[in-house]
N, C-alpha and C positions, 0 to 999 in steps of 0.2 A: 504493500500499501503506498503510496505516494506520502512523504512528509507532511506537505500541505493539508491533502485531506485526513489525516490521522489529527494536525491540530484541529482541525472543524469538528471533528468527531469528541475531542476531548474538550472542547470549549462548550459545543452543545449539553454535554452531560455535567460539567461544571456549573452551567446556568441553572437547571434544574434541581441538582444536588444542592446548592448550594442553602436552599433554604430549610433543609432540614440538617439538624445536628446531631449526630445518632441516632436518627430515626425519629425523635421525640422534636415538637415543638416546643420552643422556650416556654416560659410561662406568659409572657407579654402577647405573644403571638397566638396561645391556646386561647385567652381570653377575647381576643379579637376576633376569632373564628369564631367563639359561641356568639358573640355577638353579632356578626353576619348574617350566621345561620339561623338569628330568630328573626332578625330584622324583615324580610321581606315577605313572609307566610302572612296571611290576615290572622288565624286562630293562635299560633303557638307563639306569635310575638305578643300577644295578648295575654296569656296563661299562665299559670303561677311555674316558672323556673325557677328549679333548686338543683345546685350544684350536689354530686353523689362521688364519693370516694372509693365505696365498695361496692359490689354488684348488686346485694339488694339491702335496704336501708328504710328505715320508718320514719315516718313523720308524725307526730304528736298532734291531735287535735282535740280542743273541747269548747263547750257553748254550754250556758242556758237556753234552754230552750222552752221551759214551761214558765208559770208564774213564779215568781220569787218575792213580792211583797203580799206582806199580811198583816192582819189589824193588829196594833201594836196597843201595849197598855203599860202606862207608866211603872217605871223600876222593875217590870216583869219579863224576862227573858223568854223568847221564842221556845214553845216547845220542841221536842226531838221532830214529832211530824211536819211541824211548820219550818224545818230550814230545808234551805235548797240546797240540792248536789249537783254539779256541773257534770254534765253529760261528759264523759272522756273518751277515746277511741286513736285509732290510728290508721293510718292508709301505709302500705307496703309498696316499696317501688324495687322493680327486678328491671334491671336492665338486659337489651338484648345487644346483640352486637352486630354492627351494620358494615359492610366494605365497598368502597367504590376504585374503583383502576380508570385509568388513562394512559394507554399505551401511543408513543409516537415514535416515527421513524427520524433518523439523524435528519433526513431533507425535510420534514415538518419544522423539527427543533431551528434548523439554521436558519428556516424561510420566516418562521414567527418569532424570534428571540425579541424583535421590538425594542432593538437598543437597550437593555437591560431592564425592559418593565415589564419581561415575561412573566418574570415571578409574581408579581401583584395581578397580573390579568389571569393564572391559574388558580391563584388562591382566591380571587372574586367570582368566576365564573365558575369553578369547582364549589362553592360554599353555596351559590345560589341553587345549584343543580340539588345539592345536598338537603338544603335547605326545603326545596320543594317537596324531596321525597319522604323525608320528616313530617310535614306536614300530611303527605300522603297516607302515611301510616297512620298518624295521631288521630286523621278521622276517620278512616276507612278498615283501618285493622281489624281484622276478623279470623281467628285460631282456626277457623274450619275452612277460610277462603280456598279455594285451588291456587289463587297466585301466591309464589312462595314470599315475595315479600311482604305481603299483607298477614301471611298467616302466622309470622315470628310473634304479634301479640294484638290482644283486643284493642282497638282505639277507643275514643271516646265516644261515638254514636253506638256503638257496639254495648260500650258499659252503661249506658244510659236505659237503666232498666226499670226505673222507678217513675209513675205519673206520666203515664202513655195517653195520648191523644189519638185516636184514630181517625182521621180525616177521609177516609173510605173516599179516596181518589180524586179529592175536590181540589181546585185552583185556589192557592194561597190567596187568601183575602182577612178583612179584619174578623169575620167569624172563626176561622181556623187560629187566627192569631189570639183571639178573646178566648177560645178554649181551651188551647195549649196555656194559656195563663191561668185559667183556671181551676189547671190539673195542676198548679204547683201549690205548695201549703202556704198557710196563711203566714206563716215565720218566714218565709222566703218572698213572698212575693213583691213585698218593698223595698230589697237591696237595691242600692243607689245604682249600681255596676252590672244590671241585668241588659241581656243582651240577645234578639234571636239571631241566629246564624243557620242559613239555606244555603242553596244553588242560585245561580244568578237566574236562572229563567223565573223561577218561583217569586224571585224578589221584583222580577220586571213584571211579572202577574201581579202581585201585589200593587207597584207601582202605578201600573194602567188604571188600576181601582179608582187610585186616587187621582189621576189624570182627568181620568172620565167626571171628574166633579168641575162645574161650574164655578170654580175660587180661584183666589191667588197660591194657592197649596197646589191645586190642577195644574195651572200655569208652569208655576217653578218646575214641577216635577219634571214637564216635557220640555223647558225651553233652557232652563240655567244652566251653562256649563258649571264641572265641578260641584251638582247639588248634594247636599248633605244625604245619607242615606235614608230611606221614610222611615217612620217609627210609628207604633200602635202602642197606644197609653203611654207616651211617652218614652217607650223602650224603642232602640234602633232596631232594624232589620236589614242584617248584614249579610251580604253575600260572597261564598267562598268559593274559588274556582274550583278545587279539589271536592267539594260537597257533591254527592252521588248523583246521579240523576235516571238511572238505570232499573230502580228496584221493582218490587209488586211484580206480580202474573205479566203484566203488560208489557215490562221493562221501561216505565216511562214517569216513573216516581221517585220522590226524596224525601226525605226528613227534614225537620225543623227541630233544633236544639234551644232550647230557653234556660239561662245560665247566666250567674257573673263568670267570665273567663277566667276569673282567679279560684275558682271552684275546679278546673282542669289542670293537674298539675303533671310537668314534663321534667324528669330527672334526668341530668345529665353529666355523664361518669366523666372526671375532668382530664382522664387519658387519653386525649386524641390525641393520634398518631397520623403522620403525613411522612411516608416514605417513599425512595427512589429504588427501583431497580433496575440495571442496567443489561440487556441481553446484548453482549457482545457480536455472537454469530450472526445475530438477525437485524445489527445496526439498529437497535430502537431502545428506547427507554420508559418506563411505566412510572407512574405516578400515582400512590395507592395510599387511600383516605380509611382511615377505620372510627369509627364512633359507638359510643355505648348509651342508650337512651332507652328511660322506662314510660312507661303510660300510667294514669290513674286519676279517678275522679275522686275530690276530697271529701264531699259529703253529697250521695248519691240522693237524696230528698230535695236539695237544693237545686234540681235542675226538672225541667219537666221536658218531653219529647214527641212531637205531632208524627205519625206515622203516615202512609198511603199520600202524601200531598202529590197531587202532579209534578212533575218534575221540569217536563220539555214540552 
């Protein structure tokens, strides 16, 4: 091999290997990668994100869900039966391992070196792709799925097993949103952070019902650029690109989740690895990313789900 060509190959390999030290990101880089990974997606960017240092961890939870005040008498302590005890519990997070690999020939590396900016380009683009697939699993994960990625763990939609409203194939409307809200227990129905999440077709259908009204609100939904998400009972109805739209017997249905997004837990194990592997005979270099994350619902009764909503 000519000396000039060998030099080019070595330079390309160094350009990729430069941003991995001993196969591990440095702490500052690891933190940046997590921020990038949770920034773009709709739901996981709002979820309760907690770092994990081991594959299985617990997060304690507590709260007073019932009446705590009792009629008082001067200089008299409350009786045993009148005392309040907080509801204690925990959620368990169990991470699963995920990997991504990009392999590039030396010719690609030579053409795409971007004068030293290649490292940042790969970091940003690979982070976006990892984030997208993290949200895919977070929403649509189902251990009974025939899709290997989705079968790794149950996502938030699958974990929402309480307070179910069956829309019976109806288009998303104020009636569906009302009955979903009614399914939520009273103690959780007034949370300030509540949001409806659904797919874009369902949100458009609901927006069209608002647009049909001959009011300023209807005009704004049709004409304003960058208009805010529509709302029902002051609760935003937010569309999520990766929400399903092929559910049900007809393959045209979706769901609606109603909860405070901080009720959705995403545990990320801090040991994020990014490594390079050189295949000299093939004149190619691989970039390999691995990440461990876990999904859980903190309080199952603090969410409601509408099923069999027309999704497209």
